[in-house]
C-alpha positions, 0 to 999 in steps of 0.5 A: 492458550486461547488466541487473543487475536484473530486475523482475516485474510492472508495478505502481506500486512496480515503476515507482518502483524502475526509475526509481530504478535508472535514476537510479543508473545501474543497468541493469534489465529487466522479465520477460515474465511478468505476475504477478497483483497480490498478495493485497489489492492495491487495484484503485483507489487513493486516493492521499494527499498524501504519495504524490503528492509522491513521484510528482511528484518521480520522475515530474514529466511525469505531470502534464504534461496535468493530474491523471492521475486524479480529484482530491479536495480533502479528506475528511469523517470521522464516527468513533466518538462524533463528533457531526458529520463532521470536514472535513479539507482534504487533496489526494488523487487517485483512479485505477485502479491498473493504469492508473497503473502503465501510465502510469508505465511509459510515462514510463520509456521503453524498458525491455528485456524479458528472460527471462534471470534477473538478479543481482537478481530483484524480485517473482519469482512463484516466491519461496519466502518466505511472506506472513504476515498479521497477522489475517483481516480483509477489505475488501468492495469495490464500484463504486458509482453516486452520487446526485449529484456530490460538491461539493466533491469529497472522500472520506467515511469512517465508523465503524459498529458492527462495521467502517468504510466508505469512499467515494471518487468517481472521477468525477462519477457513480461511485466506489468503496466499501470496507468493513472487517469482521473476518471474511470474510462468507458473503454479501459483497453482503448484508454490504455492504448491511447495513453501509450500512444503518447508515451516515448519512454514506456511504450517502446518497451512493450510488445503488447498488453492483455486484458485491462483491469480498472482499480480504485487508486485515490487515497482512502481511509476506513473510519474508524480504522481502530475501535475496541476489539476491531482493527484494520491493517494494510489495504482493508484499512487505508490505501495510498495513491500509487504515485508515492510508491509508499503503499506497501511500506505504509501497509506494513507500518499499520500492521506493526502499529496494530500489534503495538495497540493490541499489546498496550496496557491501556487499549483506549489510549492506544486506539486513540493514538492509532486513529490520530496517527493514521489519519495524520499520515493520510492527510499528509499524503493527500496534501502531497498528491495534490501538490504533485498532480497540480504541478504535473497537470496544471491545465487539466480540468479533469485533474483539477476536478479530481483534486477538488474532490480530494480536498473536500474529503481531506477537510472532512477527515481533518475535522474528525474529533479524536479525544485527547489521550496519553501522548504515545509513540511507537518504539520498536513493537510497543507504544510508549509515553512520547517522552521515552520513545526513540526517534522513528522513521517517518510514516505511521508512528 
């Protein structure tokens, strides 16, 4: 059977899409090219309980030999005027993003590789649709050595004067540190060092850090995300601000939605629904970030300017005119008339 879908890249979202297509009986292939991760794509994932639940449902064999990464029991958060860290018990898993993608693809079995375009191209690197960021903020990311094993194993998050910092151990001796700042710094290493100099929760756990990478971190959306014969899932299609912790669950939901679009009997209605739903979700996310950062950094001019940029992009996205079509909703792996759908979790539906 000739593949109906060809997927570019071997990301976690791509693997989820291929699993959903297989479950729907839709033939798919993988392109021989290996597109680079989209701007802002994380190299190390701290997967929350929502994403873990989705992955367990789709790939139960991933846990056959134990957790596929470094398990965390919860997180400690010191935010704004908190007198002491809040301890939140919540399952999480820290794992290299590329390694997880490779493990998921191994569980898919023999997905054919094809250099022949299919009826649907997913995450094609030659897409003409622009990626529109809602701001200029960036994440400073570095590998760290730890002063001691973190017991219990948990992540740490802390707000500072002009940004926030997050630490997740990925072994007893190493971890990943991420620091959010409103503008790209001239000297990323010095900027991270200065931020850690303000820290009372995260910094004491770190013995030293390596080369600092700077990655875009403002919410962003490819417009249009979905068009006849073209779809985007995961980071190539949309990016959320890491402060929400919802980046991977959102990416996985875009993959599930894409499978439903491809399998729908009326593609025009399905594409309209996909674009409207993802735009609505991104707008809600931008609004949430604006409230969160305004409360966290009320006196910061840099953050006020950054949120102003986001507001302008938000207004532009809100004015996009998607033609009305059939009212649909995601029900399992299918799009159905809205009145017939069962309730689903918040997010892309």
